C-alpha positions as CSV (number, residue, x, y, z in Angstrom):
1,M,0.0,0.0,0.0
2,M,1.4,3.4,-1.0
3,R,0.7,6.9,0.3
4,F,-0.6,9.5,-2.1
5,P,-0.4,13.2,-1.7
6,S,-3.7,14.8,-0.7
7,S,-6.0,15.3,-3.6
8,V,-7.3,18.5,-1.9
9,A,-3.7,19.8,-1.6
10,T,-3.1,19.0,-5.3
11,L,-6.2,20.7,-6.4
12,A,-5.3,23.8,-4.3
13,A,-1.8,23.8,-5.9
14,K,-3.4,23.8,-9.4
15,R,-5.7,26.7,-8.5
16,L,-2.8,28.7,-7.1
17,I,-0.7,28.1,-10.2
18,S,-3.5,29.4,-12.3
19,S,-4.2,32.4,-10.0
20,S,-2.9,35.8,-11.1
21,N,-2.7,36.9,-7.4
22,A,-0.1,34.2,-6.4
23,T,3.1,35.5,-4.9
24,P,6.4,34.2,-6.5
25,A,7.1,32.2,-3.4
26,A,3.7,30.6,-3.2
27,F,3.8,30.0,-7.0
28,A,7.1,28.2,-6.6
29,G,5.8,26.1,-3.7
30,A,2.7,25.1,-5.7
31,M,4.8,24.2,-8.7
32,R,7.0,22.0,-6.6
33,M,4.0,20.2,-5.1
34,F,2.4,19.8,-8.6
35,S,5.7,18.3,-10.1
36,A,6.3,15.9,-7.2
37,P,5.9,12.1,-7.7
38,A,2.4,10.8,-7.1
39,V,3.3,8.1,-4.7
40,K,5.2,8.2,-1.4
41,P,6.6,5.4,0.7
42,V,4.1,4.1,3.2
43,N,6.9,4.3,5.8
44,P,9.6,7.0,5.4
45,E,11.9,5.5,8.0
46,F,15.2,4.7,6.3
47,S,17.5,5.5,9.3
48,S,20.7,3.3,9.7
49,G,20.1,3.1,13.4
50,P,18.0,2.8,15.3
51,C,16.2,1.2,12.3
52,K,12.7,0.8,11.2
53,K,10.4,-1.6,13.1
54,H,9.3,-4.7,11.3
55,P,6.1,-4.6,9.2
56,G,3.0,-5.1,11.4
57,Y,4.8,-4.1,14.6
58,D,2.4,-3.2,17.4
59,M,3.8,-2.3,20.8
60,S,0.6,-3.2,22.4
61,K,1.0,-6.8,21.4
62,L,4.3,-7.3,23.2
63,D,4.3,-9.9,26.0
64,T,3.9,-8.0,29.3
65,Q,4.4,-10.8,31.8
66,T,7.9,-9.6,32.7
67,H,6.9,-6.0,33.3
68,G,7.5,-5.1,36.9
69,R,9.3,-8.4,37.4
70,S,13.0,-9.0,38.3
71,H,15.2,-10.2,35.5
72,R,16.4,-12.7,38.0
73,S,12.9,-14.2,38.5
74,K,12.0,-17.5,36.9
75,I,10.0,-15.8,34.1
76,G,12.7,-13.2,33.6
77,K,15.4,-15.8,33.1
78,E,13.1,-17.9,30.9
79,R,12.5,-14.9,28.5
80,L,16.2,-14.0,28.4
81,A,17.1,-17.6,27.7
82,L,14.4,-17.7,25.0
83,A,16.0,-14.6,23.3
84,I,19.3,-16.4,23.3
85,S,18.0,-19.7,22.0
86,E,15.9,-18.1,19.2
87,T,19.0,-16.1,18.2
88,K,21.1,-19.2,17.8
89,E,18.4,-21.0,15.8
90,I,17.7,-18.2,13.3
91,L,21.3,-17.3,12.8
92,K,22.3,-20.9,12.5
93,I,25.0,-20.5,15.1
94,P,26.9,-23.8,16.0
95,D,25.8,-25.6,19.1
96,D,29.2,-25.2,20.8
97,Y,29.2,-21.4,20.4
98,L,28.1,-19.2,23.3
99,V,25.6,-16.4,22.8
100,G,25.2,-13.7,25.6
101,I,23.2,-10.5,26.1
102,V,25.5,-7.8,27.3
103,P,25.3,-4.0,28.1
104,A,25.8,-1.0,25.9
105,S,24.8,-2.2,22.4
106,D,27.3,-3.5,19.9
107,T,29.9,-1.0,21.2
108,G,29.8,-2.6,24.7
109,A,29.9,-6.1,23.3
110,Y,33.0,-5.4,21.1
111,E,34.8,-3.4,23.7
112,M,34.1,-6.2,26.2
113,A,35.8,-8.7,23.9
114,M,38.8,-6.4,23.2
115,W,39.4,-5.7,26.9
116,N,39.2,-9.3,27.9
117,M,41.1,-11.0,25.2
118,L,43.5,-8.7,23.3
119,G,47.2,-8.7,24.2
120,A,47.9,-12.5,24.1
121,R,49.5,-12.2,20.6
122,D,50.2,-9.8,17.9
123,I,47.2,-8.0,16.3
124,D,46.1,-7.0,12.8
125,I,43.3,-4.4,12.7
126,C,41.5,-3.7,9.5
127,H,39.3,-0.7,9.0
128,W,37.7,1.3,6.2
129,E,35.1,3.4,7.9
130,S,34.5,5.3,11.2
131,F,33.6,2.5,13.6
132,G,36.5,0.2,12.6
133,K,38.8,3.2,12.9
134,G,37.4,3.6,16.4
135,W,38.4,0.1,17.4
136,F,41.9,0.7,16.2
137,A,42.1,4.0,18.1
138,D,40.9,2.3,21.3
139,A,43.4,-0.6,20.9
140,I,46.3,1.9,20.5
141,S,45.3,4.8,22.8
142,H,43.3,3.2,25.6
143,L,44.4,-0.4,25.8
144,K,48.0,0.8,24.7
145,L,48.6,-2.6,23.1
146,R,51.6,-1.4,21.2
147,D,53.4,-1.3,24.5
148,T,53.3,-5.1,24.7
149,V,52.5,-6.6,21.2
150,N,52.9,-5.7,17.6
151,V,49.8,-4.0,16.1
152,E,49.5,-3.7,12.3
153,E,46.9,-1.4,10.7
154,F,45.3,-2.2,7.3
155,T,43.1,0.6,6.0
156,A,41.4,2.0,2.9
157,D,39.4,5.0,1.9
158,Y,35.6,5.1,2.2
159,G,34.1,2.9,-0.6
160,Q,37.1,0.6,-0.7
161,L,38.5,-2.4,1.2
162,P,42.2,-2.9,2.2
163,D,43.9,-6.0,1.0
164,L,42.7,-8.4,3.7
165,H,44.8,-11.3,2.4
166,K,47.9,-9.5,3.7
167,T,46.8,-10.2,7.3
168,N,48.8,-12.8,9.3
169,P,46.9,-15.9,10.4
170,K,49.2,-16.1,13.4
171,N,47.8,-12.8,14.7
172,D,44.5,-11.8,16.2
173,L,42.4,-10.1,13.5
174,L,39.9,-7.3,14.1
175,F,37.5,-6.2,11.4
176,T,34.0,-5.0,10.6
177,F,31.8,-7.3,8.6
178,N,29.8,-4.5,7.1
179,G,30.9,-0.9,7.4
180,T,27.7,0.9,8.3
181,T,29.1,4.3,7.5
182,S,30.8,3.4,4.2
183,G,28.4,0.9,2.7
184,V,31.3,-1.6,2.2
185,R,31.2,-5.2,3.4
186,V,33.7,-8.0,3.3
187,P,33.2,-10.6,0.5
188,D,31.0,-13.6,1.0
189,G,32.7,-16.5,2.8
190,C,35.5,-14.4,4.4
191,D,38.1,-16.4,2.5
192,F,40.8,-14.0,3.7
193,I,40.5,-15.8,7.1
194,A,42.5,-19.0,7.3
195,D,40.8,-22.2,8.5
196,D,44.0,-23.1,10.3
197,R,44.6,-19.7,11.9
198,E,46.3,-19.4,15.2
199,G,44.9,-16.1,16.2
200,L,41.3,-15.2,17.0
201,T,39.0,-13.2,14.7
202,F,37.0,-10.3,16.2
203,C,34.0,-9.4,14.0
204,D,31.8,-6.4,14.4
205,A,28.7,-7.6,12.6
206,T,26.2,-5.1,13.9
207,S,24.7,-4.2,10.5
208,A,25.3,-7.6,8.9
209,C,23.7,-10.2,11.3
210,F,20.3,-11.3,10.0
211,A,20.9,-9.7,6.6
212,M,24.0,-11.5,5.4
213,N,25.4,-15.1,5.7
214,M,27.8,-15.3,8.6
215,P,30.6,-18.0,8.1
216,W,30.7,-19.0,11.7
217,E,33.7,-21.4,11.2
218,K,35.7,-18.2,10.4
219,L,34.4,-16.1,13.3
220,D,35.6,-16.5,16.9
221,V,34.1,-13.3,18.4
222,T,31.1,-11.7,16.8
223,T,29.0,-8.8,18.1
224,Y,25.9,-7.0,17.0
225,S,23.0,-4.9,18.5
226,W,19.3,-5.3,18.4
227,Q,18.6,-1.9,16.8
228,K,19.9,-2.7,13.3
229,V,18.6,-5.4,11.0
230,L,15.7,-6.5,13.2
231,G,14.7,-3.0,14.2
232,G,15.0,-3.6,17.9
233,E,15.7,-1.2,20.7
234,G,19.1,0.2,21.6
235,A,21.3,-0.2,24.7
236,H,21.7,-4.0,24.5
237,G,24.4,-6.0,22.6
238,I,24.9,-9.6,21.6
239,L,28.3,-11.3,22.2
240,I,28.9,-14.6,20.3
241,L,32.0,-16.7,21.3
242,S,33.5,-19.7,19.6
243,P,35.1,-22.5,21.7
244,R,38.5,-20.9,20.8
245,A,37.4,-17.6,22.2
246,V,36.3,-19.2,25.4
247,E,39.6,-20.9,25.7
248,R,41.4,-17.6,25.3
249,I,39.2,-16.1,28.1
250,E,40.0,-19.0,30.4
251,S,43.7,-19.1,29.7
252,Y,44.7,-15.5,29.4
253,T,44.5,-12.7,32.0
254,P,45.8,-9.3,30.8
255,E,48.4,-7.8,33.1
256,N,47.7,-4.4,34.7
257,R,44.3,-4.1,33.0
258,P,41.5,-3.5,35.5
259,L,38.1,-4.5,34.2
260,P,34.9,-2.8,35.3
261,K,32.2,-5.1,36.4
262,I,30.1,-4.9,33.2
263,F,33.1,-6.1,31.2
264,R,34.0,-9.2,33.3
265,L,33.5,-12.4,31.3
266,A,35.5,-14.8,33.6
267,K,35.6,-15.6,37.3
268,K,38.5,-17.6,38.9
269,G,39.8,-18.6,35.5
270,K,36.4,-19.9,34.1
271,I,33.9,-18.3,31.8
272,E,30.9,-16.8,33.5
273,A,28.5,-19.3,32.0
274,G,25.4,-17.6,33.4
275,I,25.8,-14.7,31.0
276,F,25.2,-17.1,28.1
277,K,22.1,-18.6,29.7
278,G,20.3,-15.4,30.5
279,A,21.8,-14.3,33.7
280,T,22.9,-10.9,32.5
281,I,25.8,-8.9,34.1
282,N,23.5,-6.0,34.8
283,T,19.8,-5.2,34.7
284,P,18.4,-5.3,31.1
285,S,15.3,-3.6,30.0
286,M,12.7,-6.4,30.0
287,L,10.6,-4.3,27.6
288,A,13.5,-4.2,25.2
289,V,13.9,-7.9,25.6
290,E,10.3,-8.5,24.7
291,D,10.6,-6.2,21.7
292,Y,13.6,-8.3,20.5
293,I,11.7,-11.6,21.0
294,D,8.9,-10.1,19.0
295,A,11.3,-9.2,16.2
296,L,12.7,-12.8,16.3
297,A,9.2,-14.2,15.9
298,W,8.6,-11.9,12.9
299,A,11.9,-13.0,11.4
300,K,10.7,-16.6,11.5
301,S,7.4,-15.6,9.9
302,V,9.2,-14.3,6.8
303,G,11.3,-17.4,6.3
304,G,14.1,-17.0,8.9
305,L,17.6,-16.1,7.9
306,D,17.1,-16.9,4.2
307,G,13.9,-14.8,4.0
308,L,15.6,-11.9,5.8
309,I,18.6,-11.9,3.4
310,K,16.3,-12.0,0.4
311,I,14.4,-8.9,1.6
312,S,17.6,-6.9,2.0
313,Q,19.0,-8.1,-1.3
314,D,15.7,-7.2,-3.1
315,N,15.9,-3.7,-1.6
316,L,19.5,-3.3,-2.8
317,K,18.5,-4.5,-6.3
318,V,15.9,-1.7,-6.5
319,I,18.6,0.9,-5.9
320,E,21.1,-0.8,-8.2
321,D,18.6,-0.6,-11.0
322,F,17.9,3.0,-10.3
323,V,21.6,3.9,-10.2
324,D,22.1,2.1,-13.5
325,E,19.4,4.4,-15.1
326,N,20.7,7.7,-13.6
327,K,24.2,9.0,-14.2
328,W,24.0,11.6,-11.4
329,I,24.0,9.0,-8.6
330,S,26.5,6.3,-7.8
331,F,27.5,3.9,-5.1
332,L,30.3,4.8,-2.7
333,A,31.2,1.1,-3.0
334,E,31.8,0.7,-6.7
335,D,32.6,-3.0,-6.5
336,P,29.3,-5.0,-6.2
337,A,31.2,-7.8,-4.4
338,I,31.8,-5.6,-1.4
339,R,28.6,-3.5,-1.6
340,S,26.4,-3.5,1.5
341,S,22.8,-4.6,1.1
342,T,21.9,-2.9,4.4
343,S,23.6,0.5,4.8
344,V,23.5,1.6,1.1
345,C,25.7,4.7,0.7
346,L,25.4,6.8,-2.4
347,K,27.2,9.7,-4.0
348,L,25.3,12.5,-5.8
349,D,26.5,15.0,-8.4
350,L,25.8,17.8,-6.0
351,T,27.8,20.1,-3.8
352,P,27.9,19.3,0.0
353,D,25.4,22.1,0.7
354,Q,23.1,20.8,-2.1
355,I,23.2,17.3,-0.6
356,K,22.2,18.7,2.8
357,A,19.3,20.5,1.1
358,F,18.4,17.3,-0.8
359,V,18.2,15.4,2.5
360,A,16.2,18.2,4.2
361,L,13.7,18.4,1.3
362,L,12.9,14.6,1.5
363,D,12.5,14.9,5.2
364,A,10.2,17.9,4.9
365,E,8.1,16.0,2.4
366,H,7.9,13.0,4.8
367,V,9.4,10.8,2.1
368,A,12.7,9.7,3.7
369,Y,13.9,10.4,7.2
370,D,17.6,10.3,8.4
371,I,19.3,9.5,5.1
372,G,22.2,12.0,5.4
373,G,25.6,10.4,5.1
374,Y,27.6,9.8,8.3
375,R,29.4,12.9,9.6
376,D,32.9,11.4,8.9
377,A,32.0,10.0,5.5
378,P,32.4,11.9,2.2
379,P,29.4,14.0,1.2
380,S,26.7,11.4,0.5
381,I,23.4,9.9,1.4
382,R,22.8,6.6,3.2
383,I,19.6,4.6,2.7
384,W,18.9,1.7,5.1
385,C,17.8,-1.3,3.2
386,G,17.8,-3.9,6.1
387,S,15.2,-6.6,6.3
388,T,12.5,-4.6,8.1
389,V,12.3,-2.1,5.2
390,E,9.7,-3.1,2.7
391,T,10.8,-3.3,-0.9
392,D,7.7,-1.4,-2.1
393,D,8.8,1.6,0.0
394,V,12.3,1.5,-1.6
395,K,10.6,1.5,-5.0
396,A,8.4,4.4,-4.1
397,L,11.4,6.4,-2.8
398,M,13.4,6.2,-6.1
399,P,11.3,8.8,-8.1
400,W,11.6,11.1,-5.1
401,L,15.4,11.0,-5.3
402,K,15.3,12.2,-8.9
403,W,12.7,14.9,-8.0
404,A,14.8,16.1,-5.1
405,F,18.0,16.1,-7.2
406,E,16.3,18.4,-9.7
407,E,14.7,20.6,-7.1
408,V,17.8,21.5,-5.2
409,Q,19.5,22.7,-8.4
410,K,16.8,25.2,-9.2
């Protein structure tokens, strides 16, 4: 179902255009309304985080039995455990991997892994956008890892990937599966990661999980947040550990590195198993937990992981077809093999100020919210095409992009 501009407003615009008493400003506004595309997206929410709720979402339908109850109660633990088990099932995570709910979104989950495990061996850090660059900065400036081990940096400009095959399988490897701010992802299968590697891999997959296939045999530490592909709420993260990662936690204790309570994954040399059964480190929002469980149920209803991936790929295909037909717009990621299907970043043949006006115009028309490029990225727009975004809405948005492009140049 599409949204159409008000017929009354359109009629008023026609009358104003034909009126001899119209002021120049009113005439220009009426002409703009009259020339606009006829159909708007039903839902204009294309934010890259927090992201759009799934189709049919109704907050009143969330299970309320945990409201006002302790997360340590029997029902609280059961619901947290359900969130974990459903996550493992939908994402096809191996049985011997651990999945835990942790504080502070994807950032908290990734930092928790860094602070607990890094420093045991040399490290390769790959980054090509702002968040990966942040992990590198934290490793150097806050953990000060270059004081004790060798840290190599592999980087590339926005829209590109560094040569990931130059990394050393003897080293720990940090990378982002999908660069949310650059629209660049790693290639399918992660063949740059050796099967016989000695180091651990640390994968920030916050805008990849549920929309891309995760090669679990290549991933030792994986993190994401609820607010991305499933359109959940912020503040909670997911930490996924392979048996090799658990072994690192139980065998390695960083020297002179105090860990705050919310970062502690081990006790007396053993993994805190309760974290991965629903006994969270600190108090979670049980409302956010129910929201996540609801999103997981919706994910199953559209075909699970395969269905979710197809929706995101279909959304990307709409934009790819549009870009092929219009020379004034192009992908920040020129290589289709590394092009994100979730955080789709696009360059426009406009000045930076015109791009700001372009974004503001679509927002004012209630066609597309929050599509400005990330502040550290080159001047661009970013359209979220994750699995909760309906393909018909992406299709409806495309003519509006062309309209806005023409409008801001007048």
